[in-house]
C-alpha positions in Angstrom: 0.0 0.0 0.0 1.2 3.5 -0.9 -0.5 4.8 2.3 1.4 2.4 4.6 4.7 3.2 2.9 4.0 6.9 3.2 3.2 6.6 6.9 6.3 4.5 7.6 8.5 7.0 5.8 7.1 9.9 7.9 7.5 8.0 11.2 11.0 6.8 10.5 12.3 9.9 8.9 10.7 12.5 11.1 11.2 10.9 14.5 14.4 12.8 15.1 13.0 16.1 13.9 10.3 16.5 16.5 11.4 16.2 20.2 8.1 15.3 21.7 6.1 12.2 20.6 2.8 14.1 20.6 4.3 16.8 18.3 5.5 14.1 16.0 2.1 12.5 16.0 0.4 15.8 15.2 2.8 16.5 12.4 2.1 13.0 10.9 -1.6 13.6 11.1 -1.3 17.0 9.3 1.0 15.5 6.7 -1.5 12.8 5.8 -4.6 15.0 6.1 -3.4 18.1 4.2 -1.9 15.9 1.4 -5.2 14.0 0.9 -7.9 16.6 1.2 -9.5 18.1 -1.9 -9.9 21.8 -2.5 -7.8 24.4 -0.8 -5.0 23.0 1.4 -5.6 25.1 4.6 -5.0 24.1 8.2 -8.7 24.4 8.9 -9.5 21.8 6.3 -6.9 19.5 7.8 -8.5 20.0 11.2 -11.9 19.0 9.8 -10.4 16.0 8.1 -9.0 14.9 11.5 -12.4 15.2 13.1 -11.4 18.0 15.5 -13.8 20.7 14.3 -15.5 20.9 17.7 -12.4 21.0 19.9 -9.7 23.6 20.6 -7.6 24.0 17.4 -4.7 26.2 18.8 -2.3 23.3 19.1 -2.6 22.7 15.3 -1.5 26.2 14.5 1.2 26.2 17.2 2.8 23.3 15.5 4.0 25.7 12.9 4.4 28.9 14.9 5.9 27.9 18.3 7.3 24.3 18.1 11.0 23.9 17.8 11.8 22.0 14.7 13.9 22.7 11.6 12.2 22.5 8.2 15.5 21.4 6.5 15.5 18.2 8.6 12.3 17.0 7.0 14.0 16.3 3.7 16.8 14.1 5.0 15.0 10.8 4.2 15.0 11.8 0.5 18.8 12.3 0.6 19.3 9.0 2.3 17.0 7.2 -0.3 19.0 8.8 -3.1 22.3 7.6 -1.7 20.9 4.1 -1.2 19.6 3.9 -4.8 22.7 5.4 -6.6 25.7 4.0 -4.8 28.5 4.7 -7.3 31.1 6.6 -5.3 32.5 8.3 -8.4 29.2 9.5 -9.8 28.3 13.2 -9.0 25.0 14.2 -7.4 22.9 16.4 -9.6 20.8 19.1 -8.1 18.6 21.9 -9.5 18.3 25.3 -7.8 15.8 28.0 -8.5 13.5 30.5 -6.7 9.8 30.8 -6.8 7.1 33.0 -5.4 4.0 32.0 -3.4 1.2 34.5 -3.7 -0.1 36.0 -0.5 -2.5 38.9 -1.0 -2.8 40.0 2.6 -1.2 43.3 3.4 -0.4 42.2 6.9 1.4 39.0 6.0 4.9 39.1 7.4 7.7 39.0 4.8 5.3 39.4 1.8 6.6 41.9 -0.8 5.9 43.0 -4.3 7.8 40.8 -6.8 7.9 40.6 -10.6 5.3 38.1 -11.8 7.0 35.4 -13.9 3.7 34.7 -15.7 3.4 38.3 -17.0 3.6 38.7 -20.8 7.0 39.7 -22.2 5.7 43.1 -23.5 4.4 44.2 -20.0 5.9 43.4 -16.6 3.3 42.7 -13.9 3.8 42.5 -10.2 2.6 40.0 -7.6 2.3 40.3 -3.8 4.0 37.2 -2.6 6.5 35.3 -0.5 9.8 34.3 -2.1 11.4 30.9 -1.6 14.6 29.2 -2.7 14.2 25.6 -3.7 16.7 22.8 -4.3 15.5 19.6 -6.0 17.5 16.4 -6.0 17.6 14.9 -9.5 16.8 11.2 -9.6 18.3 10.0 -12.9 15.7 7.4 -13.8 17.0 7.4 -17.4 19.8 5.2 -16.1 17.3 2.5 -15.2 15.4 2.5 -18.5 13.4 4.7 -20.9 12.1 7.0 -18.2 12.5 10.7 -17.6 14.4 12.0 -14.6 12.4 13.2 -11.6 13.2 16.0 -9.2 12.4 15.6 -5.6 12.7 18.7 -3.4 15.3 18.7 -0.6 15.1 22.4 0.4 12.4 25.0 0.5 13.8 28.1 2.3 12.2 31.5 2.6 14.2 34.4 1.2 13.1 37.6 3.0 13.9 40.8 1.2 15.2 43.8 3.2 12.8 46.7 3.8 13.6 49.5 1.4 13.9 53.0 3.1 11.0 55.3 2.4 11.0 58.6 0.6 11.6 60.5 3.8 14.7 58.4 4.8 18.0 60.0 5.4 21.1 59.6 3.2 22.7 57.5 6.0 19.7 55.1 6.1 19.9 54.7 2.3 23.6 54.0 2.5 23.1 51.4 5.2 20.4 49.8 3.0 22.7 49.6 0.0 25.5 48.0 2.1 23.1 45.5 3.7 21.6 44.5 0.4 25.0 43.3 -0.9 25.2 40.9 2.1 21.5 39.8 2.2 19.7 39.2 -1.1 18.2 36.4 -3.1 21.6 35.2 -4.5 23.3 35.2 -1.0 20.4 33.2 0.4 20.7 30.7 -2.5 24.4 30.3 -1.8 23.7 29.6 1.9 21.2 26.9 0.9 23.8 25.3 -1.3 26.3 25.2 1.6 23.6 23.7 3.8 22.9 20.9 1.3 26.6 20.2 1.0 26.9 19.9 4.8 23.9 17.5 4.8 25.6 15.1 2.4 28.8 15.4 4.4 27.0 14.3 7.6 25.5 11.4 5.6 29.1 10.1 4.9 29.4 11.2 1.3 31.9 13.9 1.5 33.8 12.3 -1.4 31.0 12.8 -3.9 30.8 16.0 -5.9 27.6 18.0 -5.9 26.7 19.6 -9.3 24.2 22.5 -9.1 22.3 23.5 -12.2 21.0 27.1 -12.1 19.5 29.5 -14.5 20.8 32.9 -15.6 19.8 34.8 -12.5 22.4 33.0 -10.5 25.2 33.3 -13.1 27.0 36.1 -11.4 30.1 36.9 -9.3 28.4 36.2 -5.9 27.5 32.6 -6.8 30.8 31.7 -8.3 32.6 33.2 -5.3 30.5 31.4 -2.6 30.3 28.0 -4.3 30.8 25.4 -1.6 33.8 23.0 -1.5 33.5 19.8 -3.5 30.7 21.4 -5.5 30.4 22.4 -9.2 28.1 24.8 -11.0 26.3 24.7 -14.4 25.0 28.1 -15.0 23.2 29.5 -18.1 25.1 32.6 -19.2 24.2 35.6 -21.3 25.2 35.4 -25.0 27.1 38.7 -24.7 29.2 37.8 -21.6 32.8 39.0 -22.1 35.1 36.0 -21.9 38.8 35.6 -22.6 41.7 33.1 -22.4 44.5 33.3 -19.8 47.4 35.5 -20.8 50.4 33.8 -22.4 53.1 32.5 -20.1 55.7 35.1 -19.2 53.2 38.0 -19.5 52.5 40.3 -16.6 48.8 40.1 -17.4 46.5 37.4 -16.1 43.6 37.9 -18.5 44.2 37.7 -22.2 43.7 40.9 -24.2 41.4 39.4 -26.8 37.8 39.2 -25.6 35.0 37.1 -27.1 31.4 36.3 -26.3 29.5 33.0 -26.3 27.5 34.2 -29.3 30.7 34.6 -31.3 31.7 31.1 -30.4 28.4 29.8 -31.7 28.9 31.7 -35.0 32.6 30.6 -35.3 32.6 28.0 -38.1 36.2 26.9 -37.2 34.9 25.4 -33.9 33.1 22.2 -34.9 29.8 20.9 -33.4 29.7 17.5 -31.6 26.6 15.3 -31.5 25.4 13.5 -28.4 22.3 11.8 -27.1 20.5 12.9 -24.0 17.3 11.7 -22.3 14.5 14.2 -22.5 11.2 13.0 -21.0 12.2 9.4 -21.3 13.1 9.7 -25.0 16.7 9.7 -26.4 17.2 12.8 -28.4 20.2 14.2 -30.3 21.7 17.5 -29.4 24.7 19.4 -30.9 27.1 21.4 -28.9 30.4 23.3 -29.1 32.9 23.4 -26.3 35.7 25.8 -25.3 37.7 24.9 -22.2 39.8 27.0 -19.8 38.2 30.3 -20.4 38.0 33.2 -17.9 35.1 35.5 -17.1 36.7 38.6 -15.5 33.3 40.1 -14.5 31.9 37.0 -12.9 34.1 34.0 -12.0 37.3 36.2 -11.9 40.4 34.0 -11.9 38.5 30.7 -11.9 38.9 28.6 -15.0 35.6 27.8 -16.7 34.3 25.7 -19.5 31.9 27.1 -22.1 29.4 24.8 -23.7 27.2 26.1 -26.5 24.0 24.2 -27.3 22.9 24.6 -30.9 19.3 25.6 -31.6 17.1 22.5 -31.7 14.7 22.1 -34.6 11.1 21.0 -34.0 7.7 21.0 -35.7 4.3 21.8 -34.3 2.7 19.2 -36.6 4.1 16.7 -39.1 3.4 19.0 -42.1 4.3 22.4 -40.6 7.4 24.4 -41.1 10.5 23.8 -39.0 11.0 26.0 -36.0 14.1 26.3 -33.9 14.5 26.7 -30.1 16.8 29.3 -28.7 20.5 28.3 -28.2 21.9 27.9 -24.7 25.2 29.0 -23.4 26.5 27.2 -20.3 29.4 28.2 -18.1 30.6 25.2 -16.1 33.2 25.0 -13.3 33.9 21.3 -13.9 36.8 21.0 -16.4 37.2 17.2 -16.4 33.8 15.5 -16.6 32.3 14.5 -20.0 30.2 17.2 -21.7 27.4 14.7 -22.2 27.1 14.1 -18.5 27.0 17.8 -17.7 24.5 18.6 -20.5 22.2 15.8 -19.2 22.2 17.3 -15.7 21.3 20.7 -17.2 18.5 19.2 -19.2 17.2 17.4 -16.1 17.1 20.8 -14.3 13.7 21.3 -15.9 12.2 19.0 -13.3 12.4 21.8 -10.7 9.9 23.8 -12.9 7.6 20.7 -12.8 8.0 20.7 -9.0 6.9 24.4 -8.8 3.8 23.8 -10.8 2.7 20.7 -8.9 3.4 22.3 -5.5 1.3 25.4 -6.1 -1.3 24.3 -8.6 -2.1 20.7 -7.3 -0.9 20.6 -3.7 -1.8 24.2 -2.8 1.5 25.3 -1.2 1.0 28.8 0.3 -2.8 28.5 0.6 -2.8 28.1 4.4 -4.1 31.3 6.1 -1.2 31.9 8.6 0.2 35.2 9.7 2.8 34.2 12.3 6.4 35.2 11.6 7.4 31.5 11.8 4.4 30.0 10.1 4.5 31.9 6.8 7.8 30.2 6.0 7.6 26.9 7.8 4.1 25.8 6.7 5.0 26.0 2.9 8.3 24.1 3.7 6.2 21.5 5.5 3.9 21.1 2.6 6.8 20.7 0.1 8.3 18.1 2.5 5.1 16.2 2.4 5.1 16.4 -1.4 8.7 15.0 -1.4 7.8 12.1 0.9 4.8 11.2 -1.3 7.0 11.1 -4.4 9.6 9.0 -2.5 6.9 6.6 -1.2 5.6 6.0 -4.7 9.1 5.3 -6.0 9.9 2.9 -3.2 6.6 1.1 -3.2 5.9 0.7 -7.0 9.2 1.6 -8.7 9.7 4.0 -11.6 7.2 2.8 -14.2 3.5 3.3 -14.0 2.3 -0.1 -13.1 -1.2 -1.7 -12.7 -1.2 -0.7 -9.1 -2.5 2.8 -10.1 -6.0 3.4 -11.3 -6.8 3.0 -15.0 -6.5 6.1 -17.1 -9.6 7.6 -18.8 -10.5 6.5 -22.3 -9.5 9.8 -23.9 -5.9 9.3 -22.8 -4.4 7.9 -26.0 -0.9 7.3 -24.6 -0.1 5.7 -21.3 2.7 7.6 -19.5 5.8 5.7 -18.6 5.8 6.9 -15.0 3.2 7.9 -12.5 2.2 11.5 -12.0 1.5 13.3 -8.8 -2.2 13.0 -9.5 -1.8 9.2 -9.8 -0.1 9.1 -6.4 -2.8 11.3 -4.8 -5.6 9.1 -6.2 -3.9 6.0 -5.0 -3.4 7.5 -1.5 -7.1 8.4 -1.2 -8.2 4.9 -2.3 -5.9 3.4 0.3 -7.5 5.6 2.9 -10.7 3.6 2.5 -9.0 0.5 3.7 -8.9 1.4 7.3 -7.9 -2.0 8.7 -4.6 -1.7 7.0 -3.7 1.6 8.5 -1.1 2.0 11.2 -2.3 2.3 14.8 -3.3 5.8 15.7 -4.7 6.9 12.3 -8.2 5.4 12.6 -9.7 8.9 13.1 -8.2 10.1 9.8 -9.7 7.1 7.9 -13.1 7.9 9.3 -13.2 11.6 8.4 -10.8 12.1 5.5 -12.5 10.3 2.7 -15.7 12.4 3.2 -13.7 15.6 3.0 -11.6 14.5 0.1 -14.5 13.4 -2.1 -17.2 15.7 -0.8 
């Protein structure tokens, strides 16, 4: 049963996170209830699913506002499962890092700010009142086990709080202090701290010898990220096409940077540099990509004196229909700190980075991360992290219980689905979890109340 595996993972993995047994039990109840209910994922709906609508509910809210527990510790079972599944000591560990916003319209919500809306059209930038989080997803390379696409399972969801900008009546000294503090506390510095925290987690798990490779987008391709990269970690960053690069100065010269500058776009247009063809797995299908490579380059404005590797991905042709004209995707320019590993391995990790975008969509659109109506300083950041941790544990439970492919254990697809997916979706897992809830005798002791109340809330 998926339900039994889910409960066992929560009990075993979170027993060291919560000090008191009653706090652990309440956290397990909320994890199961808020994952299985239909509609908005609020704490009040979880309380109703637990059958506690007529009793004092303050303890359920205090679980997120006053109890002492660290959200990062909730993701340790995912890291352990990854190390147990992929045991090659020489293989690097691929991770995807990105930030996302969770909409909170209330003007009195702590840490909520106006941010640029990523869904706004390119011709008009809109704004959204939201909380901002930095997420790291561990990439499970299922394409090594067959014709399956990789899957990202989150291992961090950390709130990034922006500094308060001085008002129009602020003094020059206050504005100067703000500019100084902003250099030390911003989205990029928070992301670097998260990367260091993940590196420490894997060191504590006894894998200090394995290299972490972080795949990031262009917003993290800057001087701060390259400077604060943790030890035994590498970076794959998408760069601008007009970044000014150069080679090291010739031996015997007093200069360190070469005088001749070039850009990634010039490398793509340079016909003297040949393209190489490789095969990578995209969505469980082997596809061919072409790339150019230039090694041992320097980026004076970003990585400074650190040698980098430039990989240029050629525009990929595609058709909207079999008889339509051929379109081309935009080229990609990657700056990589790893100078020795094969380009195919690095490009595969960058392609798998897309899984973190899938995580963002499932977390907010399907699982309702950020829908809880909480206003406490601690709760506004901890409850979304708790929800993402429940999402990670559900993905992990499905992987451990049924494996990678979509087997007959899941409910049949509707007749209008022409193609059967190769792996289970998050909706498949949620449906299987709700069906298992109807089989109350197989539940672990202590969860009988959820079995009695939750199905009516989920399907009502």
